[in-house]
Every structure is written in C-alpha cells, then in structure tokens.
GUSE-67614 format. One line per field, with one value per atom (N, C-alpha, C): y, z, x; residue number from 0; atom name. Coordinates in steps of 0.05 Angstrom, whole numbers, plus 5000, padded with zeros to 4 digits. Example, Ala and Ser with C-alpha at 12.3 -4.5 7.8 and 13.67 -1.06 7.14 Angstrom:
2
py = (4886  4910  4934  4955  4979  5001)
pz = (5156  5156  5156  5142  5143  5157)
px = (5264  5246  5264  5257  5273  5258)
resi = (0  0  0  1  1  1)
name = (N  CA  C  N  CA  C)
//
This chain:
85
py = (5149  5147  5126  5132  5112  5091  5070  5048  5055  5071  5080  5095  5113  5128  5110  5092  5074  5057  5047  5029  5045  5071  5087  5090  5091  5092  5066  5044  5018  4996  5001  4982  4963  4956  4936  4909  4902  4876  4874  4896  4896  4892  4906  4903  4874  4864  4836  4817  4820  4802  4806  4830  4837  4823  4822  4811  4783  4772  4745  4741  4758  4755  4758  4750  4754  4784  4792  4821  4829  4811  4818  4827  4817  4826  4855  4861  4888  4907  4900  4916  4921  4901  4904  4922  4921  4939  4968  4971  4999  5011  4996  5006  5007  4998  4997  4978  4958  4937  4917  4914  4894  4906  4903  4913  4897  4910  4897  4881  4855  4840  4852  4851  4863  4854  4827  4818  4828  4832  4841  4871  4886  4914  4916  4899  4899  4891  4871  4861  4883  4897  4919  4941  4948  4968  4959  4934  4924  4923  4911  4907  4933  4954  4979  4997  4986  5000  5025  5023  5045  5066  5062  5082  5082  5059  5056  5047  5063  5057  5044  5030  5016  5035  5059  5078  5089  5087  5095  5073  5049  5026  5022  5029  5026  5052  5074  5100  5102  5085  5087  5071  5051  5034  5027  5039  5032  5034  5055  5060  5039  5025  5003  4977  4973  4949  4950  4974  4977  5002  4999  5023  5032  5015  5024  5045  5048  5068  5096  5097  5124  5141  5164  5182  5177  5158  5153  5176  5180  5200  5197  5219  5220  5207  5195  5183  5204  5199  5218  5219  5240  5242  5221  5211  5190  5204  5192  5202  5194  5212  5206  5186  5167  5146  5155  5149  5154  5133  5141  5122  5115  5090  5081  5084  5094  5098  5073)
pz = (5057  5082  5078  5087  5084  5106  5103  5121  5150  5151  5178  5193  5180  5194  5201  5183  5189  5214  5215  5238  5264  5262  5286  5298  5280  5289  5298  5284  5288  5298  5299  5307  5285  5285  5266  5270  5295  5302  5291  5293  5284  5253  5239  5210  5203  5217  5211  5214  5235  5239  5218  5210  5189  5163  5156  5130  5132  5156  5162  5154  5164  5161  5188  5190  5215  5220  5245  5251  5242  5242  5233  5204  5187  5159  5158  5173  5174  5183  5204  5214  5193  5178  5156  5134  5128  5108  5118  5143  5154  5154  5160  5161  5133  5113  5085  5083  5100  5098  5076  5070  5051  5035  5008  4993  4999  4997  5002  4976  4978  4955  4941  4915  4899  4907  4909  4917  4945  4963  4990  4989  4971  4968  4963  4946  4940  4965  4979  5003  5025  5028  5048  5041  5016  5007  5014  5008  5013  5043  5058  5087  5103  5093  5107  5096  5079  5066  5052  5039  5023  5038  5064  5080  5071  5064  5053  5024  5006  4977  4966  4944  4931  4923  4914  4906  4930  4954  4978  4985  4979  4986  4966  4941  4920  4904  4916  4903  4878  4875  4852  4828  4832  4809  4807  4824  4824  4796  4781  4755  4734  4739  4721  4728  4753  4762  4758  4764  4761  4744  4718  4700  4699  4707  4707  4728  4747  4768  4760  4739  4730  4722  4734  4728  4746  4764  4782  4802  4813  4833  4855  4862  4884  4877  4853  4846  4843  4853  4851  4822  4816  4790  4788  4764  4759  4760  4776  4779  4754  4745  4722  4731  4714  4719  4711  4728  4721  4702  4682  4662  4669  4672  4678  4654  4658  4636  4629)
px = (4916  4931  4953  4977  4998  4996  5011  5009  5018  5039  5049  5027  5014  4993  4969  4962  4940  4946  4970  4977  4982  4987  4987  4959  4939  4912  4900  4908  4895  4914  4939  4961  4968  4994  5004  4992  4988  4976  4947  4933  4905  4904  4922  4922  4931  4950  4960  4936  4921  4898  4877  4873  4853  4859  4885  4892  4905  4905  4915  4944  4961  4990  5003  5028  5043  5048  5046  5052  5080  5099  5126  5126  5109  5107  5098  5077  5067  5089  5103  5125  5146  5153  5173  5163  5137  5125  5125  5117  5116  5144  5164  5192  5205  5190  5200  5224  5225  5246  5240  5214  5206  5182  5182  5159  5134  5111  5086  5079  5073  5066  5042  5042  5020  4992  4988  4961  4953  4973  4968  4959  4969  4960  4930  4921  4892  4876  4886  4873  4872  4895  4896  4876  4875  4856  4827  4821  4794  4788  4806  4801  4801  4815  4815  4792  4775  4753  4762  4785  4796  4811  4814  4830  4859  4869  4896  4893  4902  4898  4923  4919  4941  4963  4955  4976  4992  4980  4995  5015  5009  5026  5049  5044  5065  5066  5076  5075  5092  5112  5129  5120  5104  5097  5067  5050  5022  5009  5017  5005  5013  5035  5044  5029  5024  5011  4981  4969  4940  4935  4940  4935  4907  4888  4860  4854  4872  4869  4879  4894  4904  4880  4879  4856  4832  4834  4811  4809  4785  4781  4801  4815  4835  4861  4864  4889  4911  4935  4956  4966  4981  4993  5014  5018  5038  5065  5083  5110  5126  5143  5160  5181  5186  5205  5233  5253  5280  5290  5304  5314  5343  5349  5376  5394  5418  5437  5452)
resi = (0  0  0  1  1  1  2  2  2  3  3  3  4  4  4  5  5  5  6  6  6  7  7  7  8  8  8  9  9  9  10  10  10  11  11  11  12  12  12  13  13  13  14  14  14  15  15  15  16  16  16  17  17  17  18  18  18  19  19  19  20  20  20  21  21  21  22  22  22  23  23  23  24  24  24  25  25  25  26  26  26  27  27  27  28  28  28  29  29  29  30  30  30  31  31  31  32  32  32  33  33  33  34  34  34  35  35  35  36  36  36  37  37  37  38  38  38  39  39  39  40  40  40  41  41  41  42  42  42  43  43  43  44  44  44  45  45  45  46  46  46  47  47  47  48  48  48  49  49  49  50  50  50  51  51  51  52  52  52  53  53  53  54  54  54  55  55  55  56  56  56  57  57  57  58  58  58  59  59  59  60  60  60  61  61  61  62  62  62  63  63  63  64  64  64  65  65  65  66  66  66  67  67  67  68  68  68  69  69  69  70  70  70  71  71  71  72  72  72  73  73  73  74  74  74  75  75  75  76  76  76  77  77  77  78  78  78  79  79  79  80  80  80  81  81  81  82  82  82  83  83  83  84  84  84)
name = (N  CA  C  N  CA  C  N  CA  C  N  CA  C  N  CA  C  N  CA  C  N  CA  C  N  CA  C  N  CA  C  N  CA  C  N  CA  C  N  CA  C  N  CA  C  N  CA  C  N  CA  C  N  CA  C  N  CA  C  N  CA  C  N  CA  C  N  CA  C  N  CA  C  N  CA  C  N  CA  C  N  CA  C  N  CA  C  N  CA  C  N  CA  C  N  CA  C  N  CA  C  N  CA  C  N  CA  C  N  CA  C  N  CA  C  N  CA  C  N  CA  C  N  CA  C  N  CA  C  N  CA  C  N  CA  C  N  CA  C  N  CA  C  N  CA  C  N  CA  C  N  CA  C  N  CA  C  N  CA  C  N  CA  C  N  CA  C  N  CA  C  N  CA  C  N  CA  C  N  CA  C  N  CA  C  N  CA  C  N  CA  C  N  CA  C  N  CA  C  N  CA  C  N  CA  C  N  CA  C  N  CA  C  N  CA  C  N  CA  C  N  CA  C  N  CA  C  N  CA  C  N  CA  C  N  CA  C  N  CA  C  N  CA  C  N  CA  C  N  CA  C  N  CA  C  N  CA  C  N  CA  C  N  CA  C  N  CA  C  N  CA  C  N  CA  C  N  CA  C  N  CA  C  N  CA  C  N  CA  C  N  CA  C  N  CA  C)
//
C-alpha cells in the first residue's frame, strides 16, 4: 500500500504520531514534495506492521538501498534504470 492510501485510512497525523515526526513531514512525503529518508522508510514499514512496504515508499531505488529484498515474497520487479547521456 502506498503512503497516500495508508494515510487516507489512518490519517497523516496518526502516522506522524506513530513514527514520532511532525505531521508536516508526512504531508510533504504524501505530496512527493520531499523524499522519505531511508531510515524512516524502515520505521514506517515496521510501525505499519508491513502495510506500507519500503518498496512502496522508494519505488525507484528500493532495490539499490535494500538489495536483500530483491526476490522477496511480494517484492515488485526491479525497474530498469535510465542511463544519463
């Protein structure tokens, strides 16, 4: 489940309290105004009891940050990276 859908069910304020951050941070993450810090992704996954997974929070680079998750049950396929010219 992505963060937007999770916070529609549980509210941004509830998630902020759960992970001990300001609600404004959660709002910025939901709106994609600011990337979610890597350690926070792990915390969100833990505190939501796996409802929001790290690969949902960082869909473009999760496999580079957490290569041990590649091939895990329910893990998405790795997106091909665009090469800058």
